[in-house]
VEXNUMI-974347 format. One line per 8 residues: number of its first residue (from 1); for each residue y, z, x of C-alpha. Coordinates in steps of 0.25 Angstrom, whole numbers. Example, Ala and Ser with C-alpha at 12.3 -4.5 7.8 and 13.67 -1.06 7.14 Angstrom:
2
1> -18,31,49 | -4,29,55
! end
This chain:
183
1> 0,0,0 | 9,4,10 | 7,-10,18 | 10,-18,5 | 23,-9,2 | 28,-11,16 | 26,-26,15 | 33,-27,0
9> 43,-18,6 | 47,-28,18 | 47,-39,7 | 56,-31,-2 | 66,-28,11 | 66,-45,14 | 68,-49,-1 | 79,-38,-1
17> 87,-42,11 | 85,-57,8 | 91,-55,-6 | 103,-46,1 | 106,-57,10 | 106,-68,-1 | 116,-60,-9 | 126,-57,2
25> 124,-72,6 | 128,-75,-8 | 141,-65,-10 | 145,-72,5 | 144,-86,0 | 151,-82,-13 | 162,-74,-6 | 164,-89,2
33> 163,-98,-11 | 174,-87,-17 | 186,-90,-7 | 200,-90,-6 | 208,-98,2 | 223,-95,4 | 230,-105,11 | 243,-103,16
41> 253,-115,20 | 263,-109,29 | 272,-123,30 | 273,-123,14 | 273,-108,14 | 262,-108,2 | 249,-102,1 | 237,-108,-7
49> 226,-100,-13 | 212,-106,-16 | 200,-99,-22 | 187,-105,-21 | 192,-118,-16 | 203,-120,-29 | 218,-117,-25 | 224,-108,-35
57> 237,-103,-30 | 248,-108,-21 | 260,-99,-17 | 272,-98,-8 | 271,-90,4 | 279,-83,14 | 273,-85,29 | 277,-81,43
65> 294,-84,45 | 298,-90,58 | 294,-83,68 | 283,-76,61 | 269,-82,58 | 258,-82,47 | 245,-85,56 | 239,-99,52
73> 225,-99,51 | 213,-95,43 | 211,-80,38 | 203,-71,31 | 210,-60,24 | 205,-45,30 | 213,-35,21 | 219,-35,8
81> 232,-24,6 | 237,-24,-8 | 249,-16,-5 | 252,-18,9 | 265,-14,17 | 268,-20,31 | 268,-11,44 | 276,-20,52
89> 286,-26,42 | 293,-14,38 | 282,-11,26 | 285,-23,19 | 276,-24,7 | 265,-34,7 | 257,-34,-6 | 243,-40,-8
97> 242,-41,7 | 231,-51,12 | 230,-49,29 | 224,-60,35 | 227,-55,50 | 225,-44,57 | 240,-45,62 | 245,-42,47
105> 246,-55,41 | 244,-55,27 | 247,-62,14 | 255,-54,5 | 265,-52,-6 | 280,-52,-3 | 291,-48,-11 | 299,-59,-3
113> 295,-70,-13 | 308,-78,-13 | 303,-81,2 | 290,-86,-1 | 287,-100,2 | 295,-99,16 | 290,-93,28 | 296,-78,30
121> 286,-68,32 | 282,-60,46 | 268,-68,45 | 262,-65,33 | 260,-74,19 | 268,-69,9 | 266,-72,-6 | 274,-68,-19
129> 267,-52,-23 | 261,-61,-36 | 254,-71,-27 | 249,-60,-18 | 243,-52,-28 | 236,-63,-33 | 230,-67,-19 | 228,-52,-15
137> 218,-52,-28 | 212,-64,-26 | 209,-60,-12 | 205,-47,-16 | 196,-52,-27 | 188,-62,-18 | 188,-55,-4 | 195,-58,9
145> 182,-63,15 | 183,-74,3 | 198,-77,7 | 204,-86,18 | 218,-87,20 | 222,-100,28 | 236,-101,35 | 241,-115,38
153> 250,-116,52 | 265,-122,49 | 265,-126,64 | 276,-115,67 | 276,-106,79 | 279,-91,75 | 275,-76,80 | 267,-67,73
161> 276,-55,65 | 278,-42,71 | 290,-33,69 | 290,-27,83 | 300,-31,93 | 297,-41,103 | 305,-43,115 | 307,-58,117
169> 306,-58,133 | 292,-49,132 | 281,-60,132 | 272,-58,119 | 257,-54,122 | 246,-60,116 | 238,-48,117 | 237,-36,106
177> 251,-28,103 | 244,-16,108 | 243,-22,122 | 258,-22,124 | 256,-7,124 | 252,-10,138 | 261,-21,142
! end
């Protein structure tokens, strides 16, 4: 009896592991097919949001002003904060923030709606508060792992925003800001 029980428990274990692997694969495949693509055109100062391959929204945005950069490329958001305030820019409100770089770049609502459609930010992508709330809810519902943020370059050169004063005579280091403690 013990031999038969041992054989059957091994078969049952393989069946359960195989079933769990199939379930995980199904969940991952459905997450990939339920994709959100947020495309930002810095030249046109517009954002389009597509869900499952169909364009749902087109909104005006504000990206990096002259001298500041909204980085170009393809990103996956990693943090959502419904009620965030900037630690770098005088506690400026950043409602419905979707962070996509570890340097602090985010898509967020802005009360300065009269400037939407013009590059006036310190590097973030600004939206009207109502549109930021819609996008935040969509990403929150579908998940950050099924969301892609694609930012098209406008060809200009700029620097990443910082609130720190940098001496123009001092050469900028490509190393971490913490390295400056040893310079």
